[in-house]
ChimeraX commands (.cxc) that place a marker at each C-alpha (Angstrom):
marker #1 position 9.58,-3.90,12.55 radius 0.5
marker #1 position 11.59,-6.65,14.17 radius 0.5
marker #1 position 12.93,-9.65,12.28 radius 0.5
marker #1 position 10.27,-11.96,13.76 radius 0.5
marker #1 position 7.57,-9.79,12.16 radius 0.5
marker #1 position 9.45,-9.77,8.87 radius 0.5
marker #1 position 9.57,-13.57,8.79 radius 0.5
marker #1 position 5.81,-13.88,9.13 radius 0.5
marker #1 position 4.73,-10.99,6.89 radius 0.5
marker #1 position 4.29,-11.11,3.16 radius 0.5
marker #1 position 6.16,-9.03,0.62 radius 0.5
marker #1 position 2.96,-7.12,-0.17 radius 0.5
marker #1 position 2.40,-6.31,3.51 radius 0.5
marker #1 position 5.99,-5.09,3.87 radius 0.5
marker #1 position 5.62,-2.88,0.78 radius 0.5
marker #1 position 2.37,-1.36,2.09 radius 0.5
marker #1 position 3.86,-0.78,5.54 radius 0.5
marker #1 position 6.94,0.95,4.08 radius 0.5
marker #1 position 4.79,3.13,1.83 radius 0.5
marker #1 position 2.68,4.19,4.81 radius 0.5
marker #1 position 5.77,4.70,6.99 radius 0.5
marker #1 position 7.03,7.14,4.36 radius 0.5
marker #1 position 3.80,9.11,4.76 radius 0.5
marker #1 position 1.81,7.63,1.87 radius 0.5
marker #1 position -1.76,8.87,1.71 radius 0.5
marker #1 position -3.43,6.53,-0.77 radius 0.5
marker #1 position -6.43,4.65,0.61 radius 0.5
marker #1 position -8.19,1.57,-0.69 radius 0.5
marker #1 position -11.83,1.03,-1.38 radius 0.5
marker #1 position -13.02,-2.55,-1.63 radius 0.5
marker #1 position -16.50,-3.01,-3.00 radius 0.5
marker #1 position -17.79,-6.40,-4.17 radius 0.5
marker #1 position -14.21,-7.69,-4.00 radius 0.5
marker #1 position -13.03,-4.99,-6.43 radius 0.5
marker #1 position -10.18,-2.88,-5.06 radius 0.5
marker #1 position -9.65,0.69,-6.14 radius 0.5
marker #1 position -7.17,3.18,-4.75 radius 0.5
marker #1 position -8.13,6.75,-3.92 radius 0.5
marker #1 position -5.80,9.63,-3.30 radius 0.5
marker #1 position -7.18,12.98,-2.18 radius 0.5
marker #1 position -3.94,14.40,-0.84 radius 0.5
marker #1 position -0.56,14.44,-2.52 radius 0.5
marker #1 position 2.00,11.97,-1.16 radius 0.5
marker #1 position 5.25,13.24,0.33 radius 0.5
marker #1 position 8.02,12.93,-2.29 radius 0.5
marker #1 position 9.60,9.85,-0.65 radius 0.5
marker #1 position 6.29,7.98,-0.52 radius 0.5
marker #1 position 5.42,8.90,-4.13 radius 0.5
marker #1 position 8.83,7.76,-5.33 radius 0.5
marker #1 position 8.48,4.48,-3.40 radius 0.5
marker #1 position 5.03,3.86,-4.93 radius 0.5
marker #1 position 6.22,4.61,-8.45 radius 0.5
marker #1 position 9.40,2.52,-8.17 radius 0.5
marker #1 position 8.31,-0.41,-5.99 radius 0.5
marker #1 position 4.51,-0.79,-6.21 radius 0.5
marker #1 position 3.38,0.56,-9.58 radius 0.5
marker #1 position 5.63,-1.80,-11.62 radius 0.5
marker #1 position 4.13,-4.91,-9.98 radius 0.5
marker #1 position 1.71,-7.10,-11.87 radius 0.5
marker #1 position -1.95,-6.17,-11.38 radius 0.5
marker #1 position -2.46,-9.13,-9.03 radius 0.5
marker #1 position 0.60,-8.31,-6.91 radius 0.5
marker #1 position -0.26,-4.59,-6.82 radius 0.5
marker #1 position -3.81,-5.46,-5.65 radius 0.5
marker #1 position -2.31,-7.41,-2.75 radius 0.5
marker #1 position -0.35,-4.31,-1.67 radius 0.5
marker #1 position -3.42,-2.10,-2.13 radius 0.5
marker #1 position -5.48,-4.43,0.05 radius 0.5
marker #1 position -3.17,-3.59,2.97 radius 0.5
marker #1 position -3.70,0.17,2.65 radius 0.5
marker #1 position -6.10,1.78,5.11 radius 0.5
marker #1 position -9.70,1.61,3.94 radius 0.5
marker #1 position -11.62,4.77,3.12 radius 0.5
marker #1 position -14.32,3.34,5.36 radius 0.5
marker #1 position -12.12,3.43,8.46 radius 0.5
marker #1 position -11.22,6.55,10.42 radius 0.5
marker link #1:1,2 radius 0.2
marker link #1:2,3 radius 0.2
marker link #1:3,4 radius 0.2
marker link #1:4,5 radius 0.2
marker link #1:5,6 radius 0.2
marker link #1:6,7 radius 0.2
marker link #1:7,8 radius 0.2
marker link #1:8,9 radius 0.2
marker link #1:9,10 radius 0.2
marker link #1:10,11 radius 0.2
marker link #1:11,12 radius 0.2
marker link #1:12,13 radius 0.2
marker link #1:13,14 radius 0.2
marker link #1:14,15 radius 0.2
marker link #1:15,16 radius 0.2
marker link #1:16,17 radius 0.2
marker link #1:17,18 radius 0.2
marker link #1:18,19 radius 0.2
marker link #1:19,20 radius 0.2
marker link #1:20,21 radius 0.2
marker link #1:21,22 radius 0.2
marker link #1:22,23 radius 0.2
marker link #1:23,24 radius 0.2
marker link #1:24,25 radius 0.2
marker link #1:25,26 radius 0.2
marker link #1:26,27 radius 0.2
marker link #1:27,28 radius 0.2
marker link #1:28,29 radius 0.2
marker link #1:29,30 radius 0.2
marker link #1:30,31 radius 0.2
marker link #1:31,32 radius 0.2
marker link #1:32,33 radius 0.2
marker link #1:33,34 radius 0.2
marker link #1:34,35 radius 0.2
marker link #1:35,36 radius 0.2
marker link #1:36,37 radius 0.2
marker link #1:37,38 radius 0.2
marker link #1:38,39 radius 0.2
marker link #1:39,40 radius 0.2
marker link #1:40,41 radius 0.2
marker link #1:41,42 radius 0.2
marker link #1:42,43 radius 0.2
marker link #1:43,44 radius 0.2
marker link #1:44,45 radius 0.2
marker link #1:45,46 radius 0.2
marker link #1:46,47 radius 0.2
marker link #1:47,48 radius 0.2
marker link #1:48,49 radius 0.2
marker link #1:49,50 radius 0.2
marker link #1:50,51 radius 0.2
marker link #1:51,52 radius 0.2
marker link #1:52,53 radius 0.2
marker link #1:53,54 radius 0.2
marker link #1:54,55 radius 0.2
marker link #1:55,56 radius 0.2
marker link #1:56,57 radius 0.2
marker link #1:57,58 radius 0.2
marker link #1:58,59 radius 0.2
marker link #1:59,60 radius 0.2
marker link #1:60,61 radius 0.2
marker link #1:61,62 radius 0.2
marker link #1:62,63 radius 0.2
marker link #1:63,64 radius 0.2
marker link #1:64,65 radius 0.2
marker link #1:65,66 radius 0.2
marker link #1:66,67 radius 0.2
marker link #1:67,68 radius 0.2
marker link #1:68,69 radius 0.2
marker link #1:69,70 radius 0.2
marker link #1:70,71 radius 0.2
marker link #1:71,72 radius 0.2
marker link #1:72,73 radius 0.2
marker link #1:73,74 radius 0.2
marker link #1:74,75 radius 0.2
marker link #1:75,76 radius 0.2
view
């Protein structure tokens, strides 16, 4: 990610991108504007640690914003 991208992205987008870059496997499901996160495969240790330390502690509203940037279970 170059600095121009960083200036225009949100904190939640940056967190989601870093989680995915680390190999994170959680996926979001949005149904009637309700977001849930599904995880069928175990995350690599670095991605799990990142999620637990940087995403999980966020408020529910902030965590939802990160979750909304995860790949959807409806997309390939």
